C-alpha positions in Angstrom: -13.9 -84.7 -51.8 -14.1 -88.5 -50.9 -11.4 -87.5 -48.1 -13.6 -84.6 -46.5 -16.3 -87.5 -46.7 -14.8 -89.7 -44.3 -13.3 -92.5 -46.7 -10.0 -93.5 -45.3 -8.6 -94.9 -48.3 -9.1 -91.6 -49.5 -7.9 -89.6 -46.0 -5.1 -92.0 -46.3 -3.9 -91.0 -50.1 -4.1 -87.3 -49.4 -2.2 -87.8 -46.7 0.5 -89.0 -48.9 0.1 -86.4 -51.3 1.3 -83.4 -48.0 3.7 -86.4 -47.1 5.6 -86.0 -50.3 4.5 -82.8 -51.6 2.6 -84.2 -55.0 0.5 -81.6 -56.4 0.5 -79.1 -53.1 3.9 -77.9 -50.6 5.0 -80.7 -48.8 3.2 -80.0 -45.1 4.2 -82.7 -42.7 1.6 -81.5 -40.0 -1.3 -81.9 -42.9 0.2 -85.4 -44.0 -0.4 -86.2 -40.6 -3.7 -84.9 -39.7 -5.1 -87.2 -42.9 -3.1 -90.1 -41.7 -4.5 -90.0 -38.5 -8.3 -89.6 -39.7 -7.7 -92.9 -42.0 -5.6 -94.9 -38.5 -9.0 -93.6 -36.3 -10.7 -96.1 -38.9 -8.0 -98.5 -39.0 -6.6 -98.3 -42.5 -2.9 -100.0 -42.0 -0.7 -97.8 -44.0 -1.7 -94.4 -42.4 -1.0 -96.1 -39.2 2.7 -97.6 -40.1 3.0 -93.7 -42.0 1.9 -92.4 -38.4 4.7 -94.3 -36.9 7.6 -93.5 -39.6 6.4 -89.7 -39.0 6.8 -89.9 -34.6 9.9 -91.9 -34.6 11.5 -89.0 -37.2 9.7 -86.4 -35.6 8.3 -85.6 -38.9 5.2 -82.9 -38.8 4.8 -84.2 -35.3 7.1 -83.8 -32.2 9.1 -86.7 -32.0 8.5 -89.3 -29.9 9.2 -93.3 -29.8 6.4 -94.6 -27.8 3.3 -93.2 -30.1 5.9 -94.3 -33.3 6.3 -97.8 -31.6 2.2 -98.2 -30.8 1.4 -97.0 -34.5 3.8 -99.5 -36.5 2.7 -101.9 -33.9 -0.9 -101.3 -34.8 -0.1 -101.6 -38.8 1.9 -104.7 -38.0 -0.6 -106.4 -35.8 -3.0 -106.2 -39.8 0.1 -107.8 -41.9 1.2 -104.6 -43.3 4.4 -105.9 -44.3 6.3 -102.3 -43.8 5.8 -102.3 -40.1 6.4 -106.0 -39.7 
């Protein structure tokens, strides 16, 4: 419910649920949908996970330029996994 109301942390967490297949069938496209919503609000974890998705073609077409874009955005916020 919180994700549907636009809370970035909830959107990020819902992305993780779909990414990992926790309590729902694994669905990378749905994960990326929620990551994109959270990333649009500056959530560094979501930005990093989008970078990973684009680097590996997970639920999106593989695109190294987009992977680099999202990973750099997360790193610029000090997100350790992106650095």
